[in-house]
N, C-alpha and C positions, 0 to 999 in steps of 0.2 A: 508460387506464393512467396513473397518477400517478407521477412520478419526482422524487426529491430527491438532492442530493449535498452533501457537506461536505468541506472541505479541512483538512489538518493538515500542519505543517511540522516538519522536523527536519534536523539536520546529522550526517553520518556519513562514515566512510572505508571504502574497500574496494579490492580489487585483483581483477581477473578472471583466471582461468586458462584454458588451452587455446587461447590466441591466439598469434600469432607473437611472437617475442622482441622485435621492434621496435615492437609495438603499444603505444601509450601507456597503455592501460588495464590492462596487466599490472603496472604500477608502482602502489604504494599512493598513492591520491589521494582527495579528498573531494568531496562534493556537498551542496548545500542541497536536500534532497528535498522534494517536495510529494506527499502521498498524498491521493487523493480516493476516498471511499467513495460508491458509488451504490446507492440503494435505490429500490424500486418497489412499488406495490400497486394492485390492481384497484379497491379501495374505500378510502375514507378512514376513519380512526377517528372515534368520535363527537365528538372534539375538532377534527376537520378535518385530521388529519395522516396522512401516510404513516408517519412515526415522529417523535416529539418529538426535536428536535435535542439537547436535554439528555441523551437516552439515549445519544448518541454520545460522551459524555465517556469512556466505557470505551476508545474508540479512542485518544483523546488520552493517557489514562493509560498504556496499553500502549506507545505510541510514546515518550513521555517517559521511561518507566522501563526500556525494553528496547532502544531503537534510537538515541535521541538521543546524540550524541557517543560513539558506539561504533564498533568495527570490525565491519562486517557479515559479514566472513569468519568471525569467531569465532561469530557467531550462526547463520549459515545453513549452515555446514559440514555435510555434504559437498557441498551444492549450490553452484554458482557464484553469486555475489552480484549477478546481473544484475537489472535493473529488472523483467524479466518474472518471474523466480523470486520476487522480493520481493512482487510483486503477488499471486501465487498463494499464497504463504505467509500473507500478511495476510488474504486471502479465507478460507482454511481456518481461521484462528484466529477470525475474527469471524462467520462464517456461522452457527454454532450459537447465538450470542447475538442475532443480528440476522437473523431469517428473511427479511426484506425485501431483504437485501443481494443484489445481482445482479452487481456488478462492483467491482473495485478497480483504480484507476489510479495509477501511480507515475511521477513526473517527476523526472529527474535534472538537467535543465536547462530553461530556459523554452521551448525549442524542441523538446523530445523528451518522449515519454511511452510507457509500456507499459501495456496494459490486460489484466487477466485477467477473463474472463467465461465461465463454463462453458456448454457447449451445453445447450439445452433449458431 
């Protein structure tokens, strides 16, 4: 199995709901997000790729035009704008265009990340 990944960055605000009133994440705050898309293939293309990294420009385009410097609550409603939900949302958007996609990872801080990878 061959695997590749590519990282994309954006800044956005959000506030989480359903937490205790003293939880800091209930207040509007921002993160410098890192999104990693993970792709895999049993065989390489005739060019020797899982997927040409240039093909992943569509991910950058979506992030730049729809997520960067936005309030994620506006985009993800009615879902809570957690990193876990964001990873699943992005997976669902890109899987039809990138059949090799097997996981999406979202980091809100350098020490934390959430990964969505469907079973099977």
